[in-house]
N, C-alpha and C positions, 0 to 999 in steps of 0.2 A: 676768683681772688678779691682776697681782703689785705683792703692797706690796712699800714699802720694809724698811728694814730692823726686826726684830722683838725686843726682849726676849721672851722668858720667863721668868716668878717661882715658886720655888718653893719649901713652908718643909723647915728640917730643924732636926735637934735642935741646931746651931752659930751659925741666923739662916737667913736665904734665901738660898736661892740666884739668882743671875742670870747665862743668858745672853744674850744680842745676836748676833742672824745677820746676814748682808747682806741686801739685795734676792736671793743667788743660793743665799743657806741657807749661805753660809761661815760657822763660828765666827769672833766679832772680841772678844770678852771674853767669861771664863766668870767668874765672881768666888763668894766667899761674901760678902753687904753686912753692913752695920755695925749692930748692936744700935739704936743711936738712927737712931726716925722722920728725924730734920732733916739726919743721912747719909744716910738711904736715897735720902732726896730728890735731895740735893748727889749721888752718886753717879750715879742716874739722868737729873738736869738735866747733864751730861758727857757721858753714853753722849747724848741726847737731839741735843748741839751736832756731838760731833764722827758722828752716823749723820746730814748732812744728808740731806732732808728733812725728819726730826722722829722719832718713834719710835714704834711701838707696842706696846702691854703683852698679854703672853697669862697668865692666871692660871685655873685652877679656885675656882669658887663659895664653896666656901672659905677659900679663900686672900684671896682681892674681898672678903668679910665680915668673916672673924677677925685679918685684918694692917690693920690701919692706912693700910698704903701703897696700896692696891687707893682708899680713898676719896681721901686726896690725890692722886692723882695723876689721878682725875678732875678733880680740882679745877684742878689745872694744864693740863688742856688733854686728854693725850694719852691718843689712842684707844682702849681696853679692851677687848678679846673672850675672854671667855667658854669654856673646855673641859670637858666632862663628867668626872671625877677618873676615871670607870667608863673609859670609852676613854683614858684619860690612863695609865693603870696598867695595862690591857691590852697596851696597845701596848708600854707599856716593859719589864712582865715577858716579853715575843716578842722586843725585842730583845737585852736584856740579865736573867742569872739575877738580881742585886742590882742597876741600877741604883742610880748617887750623886745628890745631891736637883741638879747642876753638868748629870747627862743629861737629868737629868728636864727642866729647865729646858731644857734647847739643845734638847726635842724640843718640848716646848711652844713655842719660838722658832720653829722650823720650821714648824707646825701653819700659820700661814696661808696660804703660799707653796703647797699643797698640794693641788690643783686636790679630790682624791677628799677632805681631809680635812677640809679648811676649809668644809666644810657643818653639822662638828658643832658650831661654834661659834656663841655669836651675841653681838653687841656689848651691853654695860656701858651 
């Protein structure tokens, strides 16, 4: 099963990092999202329109519960996948010595398209 475009979200000291990859895993955009929740939703909506047929989101449990974007995006109809923090940390540390928030967001976005790694995700 190949998904469509996916957006990974990861918290950083400057806000929430977001990365969108297409169905083949190619990076479409990576950015630090605005601080205001309304502006974050506008950014996500813009990406969703550009990424027809929609956009799935991947984030960790803590991001889903501590950042209001997770709750609002679920209410707006996004499919949300939860990745275990321990797995994300292990994979990102194996790939980079000091991964940036955008790199981790990109990693999160690519997880659902990997058959072997999709099994660690769960739907919110």
